[in-house]
BADO-543392 format. One record per residue: x, y, z of N, C-alpha, C in turn; residue number from 0; residue in three letters. Coordinates in nm, 3 decimals. Each point is the difference from the previous one (the first is absolute). Layout:
REC:X:Y:Z:X:Y:Z:X:Y:Z:NUM:ALA
...
% end
This chain:
REC:-0.206:0.537:-0.544:-0.048:0.109:-0.081:0.001:0.127:0.082:0:MET
REC:0.014:0.107:-0.068:0.008:0.130:0.065:-0.136:0.069:-0.014:1:LYS
REC:-0.055:0.044:0.114:-0.133:0.060:0.002:0.013:0.143:0.052:2:ILE
REC:-0.064:0.094:-0.068:0.008:0.140:0.044:-0.102:0.029:0.110:3:ASP
REC:-0.003:0.124:0.045:-0.086:0.040:0.110:-0.149:-0.010:-0.033:4:ALA
REC:-0.034:-0.008:-0.129:-0.139:-0.009:-0.042:-0.039:-0.143:-0.040:5:PHE
REC:0.086:-0.096:0.035:-0.022:-0.144:-0.022:0.007:-0.041:-0.146:6:HIS
REC:0.079:0.071:-0.080:0.024:-0.039:-0.138:0.134:-0.072:-0.010:7:TYR
REC:0.001:-0.110:-0.074:0.122:-0.078:-0.018:0.085:0.068:-0.107:8:ILE
REC:0.124:0.029:0.034:0.091:0.063:-0.095:0.037:-0.102:-0.109:9:GLN
REC:-0.006:0.042:-0.124:0.031:-0.088:-0.113:0.141:-0.057:0.012:10:SER
REC:0.014:-0.127:-0.033:0.131:-0.064:-0.004:0.057:-0.037:0.135:11:GLY
REC:-0.080:0.001:0.106:0.054:-0.028:0.134:-0.055:-0.127:0.063:12:THR
REC:-0.085:-0.074:-0.070:-0.057:-0.122:0.057:0.087:-0.120:-0.035:13:ALA
REC:0.022:-0.084:0.100:0.082:-0.120:-0.017:-0.070:-0.119:0.063:14:TYR
REC:0.019:-0.115:-0.059:-0.040:-0.128:0.059:0.130:-0.073:0.031:15:ARG
REC:0.037:0.002:0.127:0.133:-0.049:0.036:0.102:0.099:-0.050:16:GLY
REC:0.091:-0.045:-0.085:0.102:0.089:-0.058:-0.028:0.032:-0.146:17:LEU
REC:-0.115:-0.046:-0.051:-0.035:0.020:-0.140:-0.101:0.114:-0.014:18:GLN
REC:0.023:0.093:-0.093:-0.095:0.110:-0.017:-0.134:-0.049:-0.053:19:PRO
REC:-0.106:0.067:0.043:-0.135:-0.027:-0.048:-0.036:0.114:-0.094:20:VAL
REC:-0.052:-0.033:-0.117:-0.031:0.105:-0.098:-0.110:0.092:0.053:21:SER
REC:0.004:0.125:-0.047:-0.102:0.096:0.042:-0.139:-0.048:-0.041:22:ASP
REC:-0.008:-0.064:-0.116:-0.130:-0.050:-0.047:-0.056:-0.107:0.096:23:GLN
REC:0.086:-0.089:0.048:-0.045:-0.103:0.094:-0.046:0.062:0.133:24:GLU
REC:0.071:0.103:0.045:-0.040:0.070:0.123:-0.136:0.065:-0.019:25:VAL
REC:-0.021:0.064:-0.113:-0.129:0.064:-0.028:-0.111:-0.104:-0.003:26:ILE
REC:0.026:-0.116:-0.059:-0.101:-0.108:-0.003:-0.031:-0.052:0.140:27:GLU
REC:0.104:-0.010:0.086:-0.021:-0.049:0.136:-0.089:0.093:0.081:28:MET
REC:0.006:0.129:-0.029:-0.076:0.098:0.077:-0.118:0.055:-0.079:29:TYR
REC:-0.058:-0.083:-0.084:-0.125:0.034:-0.067:0.008:0.115:-0.098:30:GLY
REC:0.108:0.008:-0.076:0.011:0.101:-0.105:0.059:0.132:0.046:31:GLY
REC:0.056:0.004:0.118:0.058:0.123:0.051:0.129:-0.030:0.076:32:THR
REC:0.080:0.102:0.024:0.119:-0.017:0.082:-0.026:0.052:0.142:33:GLN
REC:-0.125:0.021:0.032:-0.038:0.051:0.132:-0.041:-0.115:0.091:34:HIS
REC:0.053:0.000:0.123:-0.037:-0.100:0.099:-0.106:0.062:0.091:35:ILE
REC:-0.118:-0.062:0.010:-0.108:0.058:0.082:0.041:0.016:0.147:36:PRO
REC:-0.055:0.101:0.064:0.032:0.031:0.139:-0.027:-0.117:0.094:37:LEU
REC:-0.107:-0.075:-0.023:-0.032:-0.111:0.090:0.105:-0.110:-0.004:38:HIS
REC:0.084:-0.006:-0.104:0.109:-0.097:-0.004:0.127:0.053:0.065:39:GLN
REC:0.007:0.131:0.020:0.120:0.063:0.054:-0.010:0.032:0.149:40:MET
REC:-0.121:0.002:0.054:-0.019:0.048:0.137:-0.062:-0.107:0.088:41:SER
REC:0.036:0.000:0.128:-0.064:-0.093:0.093:-0.121:0.064:0.068:42:ASP
REC:-0.039:0.118:-0.047:-0.116:0.070:0.055:-0.128:-0.081:-0.021:43:PHE
REC:-0.003:-0.081:-0.105:-0.122:-0.072:-0.037:-0.018:-0.131:0.075:44:TYR
REC:0.082:-0.027:0.100:-0.025:-0.111:0.090:0.083:-0.125:-0.020:45:GLY
REC:0.042:-0.031:-0.122:0.070:-0.126:-0.025:0.151:0.018:-0.010:46:LYS
REC:0.047:0.119:-0.007:0.143:0.021:-0.019:0.030:0.018:-0.147:47:GLY
REC:0.112:0.062:-0.030:0.033:0.028:-0.140:0.036:-0.127:-0.077:48:PRO
REC:-0.041:-0.006:-0.124:0.036:-0.110:-0.089:0.141:0.024:-0.055:49:ILE
REC:0.032:0.126:-0.025:0.130:0.038:-0.052:0.083:0.055:0.115:50:VAL
REC:0.115:-0.059:0.024:0.089:0.045:0.106:0.099:0.100:-0.057:51:LYS
REC:0.007:0.117:0.062:0.093:0.102:-0.046:0.126:0.001:0.086:52:GLN
REC:0.114:0.004:-0.066:0.129:0.019:0.066:0.043:0.141:-0.038:53:PHE
REC:0.011:0.088:0.099:0.016:0.141:-0.035:0.128:0.064:0.051:54:MET
REC:0.092:-0.076:0.058:0.122:0.063:0.048:0.122:-0.085:-0.035:55:ASP
REC:0.116:0.056:0.021:0.124:-0.069:-0.036:0.022:-0.127:0.082:56:ILE
REC:-0.059:-0.006:0.120:0.015:-0.118:0.084:-0.076:-0.121:-0.056:57:PHE
REC:-0.087:0.024:-0.096:-0.077:-0.108:-0.062:0.074:-0.068:-0.114:58:SER
REC:0.110:0.058:-0.046:0.072:-0.057:-0.115:0.044:-0.145:0.021:59:LEU
REC:0.057:-0.037:0.115:0.038:-0.141:0.017:-0.119:-0.095:-0.007:60:PRO
REC:-0.112:0.040:0.059:-0.119:-0.084:-0.004:-0.055:-0.012:-0.141:61:GLU
REC:-0.002:0.111:-0.074:-0.046:-0.004:-0.139:0.090:-0.090:-0.085:62:MET
REC:0.130:0.011:0.022:0.095:-0.082:-0.075:-0.020:-0.148:0.030:63:THR
REC:-0.014:-0.032:0.128:-0.021:-0.140:0.039:-0.130:-0.055:-0.059:64:LEU
REC:-0.107:0.077:0.008:-0.127:-0.044:-0.058:0.012:-0.022:-0.150:65:LEU
REC:0.066:0.092:-0.069:0.017:-0.012:-0.145:0.082:-0.124:-0.037:66:SER
REC:0.109:-0.021:0.072:0.089:-0.113:-0.031:-0.067:-0.134:0.030:67:CYS
REC:-0.068:-0.010:0.112:-0.067:-0.126:0.033:-0.114:-0.026:-0.097:68:VAL
REC:-0.076:0.104:-0.032:-0.108:-0.011:-0.097:0.054:-0.049:-0.134:69:ASN
REC:0.108:0.061:-0.046:0.062:-0.039:-0.127:0.051:-0.143:0.004:70:ASP
REC:0.060:-0.040:0.113:0.050:-0.137:0.015:-0.114:-0.100:-0.015:71:TYR
REC:-0.112:0.026:0.067:-0.114:-0.091:-0.009:-0.055:-0.006:-0.143:72:PHE
REC:-0.012:0.114:-0.065:-0.051:0.004:-0.137:0.094:-0.075:-0.094:73:ILE
REC:0.130:0.028:0.010:0.100:-0.062:-0.086:0.003:-0.152:0.014:74:THR
REC:-0.017:-0.048:0.122:0.007:-0.144:0.026:-0.137:-0.067:0.004:75:HIS
REC:-0.102:0.070:-0.052:-0.137:-0.053:-0.007:-0.049:-0.054:0.133:76:ASN
REC:0.024:0.074:0.106:-0.046:-0.038:0.133:-0.126:0.081:0.030:77:ILE
REC:-0.108:-0.070:0.027:-0.125:0.069:0.032:0.012:0.067:0.136:78:GLU
REC:-0.056:0.120:0.012:0.003:0.072:0.126:-0.115:0.097:0.007:79:PHE
REC:-0.034:0.038:0.121:-0.104:0.099:0.024:0.069:0.131:0.035:80:ASP
REC:-0.017:0.105:-0.079:0.069:0.126:0.027:-0.027:0.057:0.140:81:PRO
REC:-0.121:-0.020:0.051:-0.032:0.051:0.134:0.085:-0.071:0.105:82:VAL
REC:0.011:-0.132:-0.012:0.080:-0.076:0.096:0.150:0.030:-0.016:83:HIS
REC:0.043:0.020:-0.124:0.140:0.038:-0.023:0.031:0.132:0.071:84:LEU
REC:-0.090:0.097:-0.016:0.020:0.129:0.066:0.006:-0.017:0.153:85:PHE
REC:-0.092:-0.077:0.055:-0.001:-0.021:0.145:0.127:-0.070:0.047:86:LYS
REC:0.045:-0.102:-0.074:0.122:-0.072:0.037:0.123:0.092:-0.003:87:ASP
REC:0.012:0.079:-0.105:0.113:0.091:-0.009:-0.005:0.103:0.111:88:VAL
REC:-0.118:0.053:0.028:-0.014:0.100:0.106:0.037:-0.058:0.136:89:THR
REC:-0.047:-0.122:0.028:0.032:-0.063:0.128:0.150:-0.031:0.010:90:GLU
REC:0.060:-0.048:-0.108:0.142:-0.031:0.002:0.085:0.125:0.007:91:ASN
REC:-0.048:0.107:-0.060:0.071:0.128:0.010:0.006:0.042:0.147:92:LYS
REC:-0.112:-0.013:0.068:-0.003:0.035:0.143:0.096:-0.089:0.079:93:ALA
REC:0.008:-0.128:-0.034:0.092:-0.091:0.067:0.145:0.042:-0.024:94:PHE
REC:0.032:0.031:-0.125:0.138:0.041:-0.032:0.038:0.127:0.075:95:LEU
REC:-0.090:0.097:0.005:0.030:0.123:0.072:0.017:-0.028:0.148:96:TRP
REC:-0.083:-0.088:0.056:0.011:-0.027:0.144:0.131:-0.073:0.032:97:SER
REC:0.045:-0.090:-0.088:0.127:-0.068:0.026:0.116:0.097:-0.011:98:THR
REC:-0.012:0.097:-0.089:0.106:0.100:-0.011:0.005:0.085:0.126:99:MET
REC:-0.115:0.025:0.059:-0.005:0.086:0.117:0.062:-0.065:0.124:100:ALA
REC:0.007:-0.133:0.005:0.054:-0.066:0.119:0.146:-0.042:-0.018:101:VAL
REC:0.066:0.052:-0.100:0.144:-0.020:-0.008:0.048:-0.100:-0.103:102:GLY
REC:-0.085:-0.040:-0.091:0.043:-0.095:-0.103:0.015:0.069:-0.134:103:ARG
REC:0.042:0.124:0.002:0.005:0.079:-0.123:0.081:-0.068:-0.110:104:GLN
REC:0.119:-0.044:0.031:0.086:-0.054:-0.106:-0.056:-0.129:-0.058:105:SER
REC:-0.054:-0.088:0.084:-0.058:-0.125:-0.050:-0.122:0.028:-0.086:106:GLN
REC:-0.084:0.091:0.045:-0.121:0.032:-0.075:0.035:0.066:-0.132:107:THR
REC:0.095:0.093:0.001:0.040:0.065:-0.124:0.061:-0.099:-0.098:108:LEU
REC:0.079:-0.094:0.049:0.057:-0.102:-0.089:-0.111:-0.084:-0.061:109:LYS
REC:-0.100:-0.036:0.082:-0.113:-0.078:-0.051:-0.075:0.079:-0.107:110:LEU
REC:-0.030:0.127:0.027:-0.070:0.083:-0.098:0.080:0.014:-0.129:111:LEU
REC:0.129:0.023:0.012:0.083:0.015:-0.118:0.007:-0.131:-0.080:112:MET
REC:0.006:-0.112:0.069:0.002:-0.130:-0.067:-0.131:-0.022:-0.075:113:HIS
REC:-0.113:0.027:0.066:-0.130:-0.017:-0.064:-0.014:0.092:-0.120:114:LEU
REC:0.040:0.125:0.014:-0.009:0.096:-0.109:0.089:-0.042:-0.117:115:ARG
REC:0.120:-0.045:0.028:0.092:-0.045:-0.104:-0.057:-0.121:-0.073:116:LEU
REC:-0.057:-0.094:0.075:-0.057:-0.120:-0.062:-0.118:0.035:-0.090:117:GLN
REC:-0.088:0.090:0.049:-0.113:0.042:-0.083:0.047:0.075:-0.123:118:LEU
REC:0.103:0.083:0.015:0.054:0.074:-0.112:0.059:-0.096:-0.104:119:TRP
REC:0.074:-0.103:0.047:0.058:-0.099:-0.092:-0.111:-0.073:-0.075:120:LYS
REC:-0.104:-0.040:0.072:-0.112:-0.069:-0.065:-0.065:0.090:-0.104:121:ASP
REC:-0.016:0.128:0.031:-0.063:0.094:-0.094:0.090:0.023:-0.121:122:ALA
REC:0.130:0.012:0.022:0.091:0.026:-0.112:0.019:-0.122:-0.089:123:SER
REC:-0.020:-0.119:0.055:0.013:-0.122:-0.080:-0.112:-0.012:-0.103:124:CYS
REC:-0.114:0.063:0.028:-0.112:-0.007:-0.092:0.027:0.076:-0.128:125:ARG
REC:0.080:0.105:0.009:0.020:0.089:-0.115:0.101:-0.052:-0.093:126:ASN
% end
């Protein structure tokens, strides 16, 4: 979902995996509003943010991977914990970047392209 500088969710931008979430469902999730409270967005309150923001172009691959894996689990009725999924993807992203840095660029890129193609095929087969 797309969130503006004042923590309001832009209409029509929320997705669960690769499937859009209706604006009405988003409003119900956030107690009748499209506003996300500051304590869920900031780690100032001691526990860390509940909502993770990706704010630059370098986040696109991670957002795509999270969306595709989330959609795969939902489509195949696989139970998962979103917090652990996020941590696993973040840790594996760091691993992939580190392997690319030590000279395995072509192998890593082939692996990423294969995984992306497989997830895309699985997603397109549903439609």
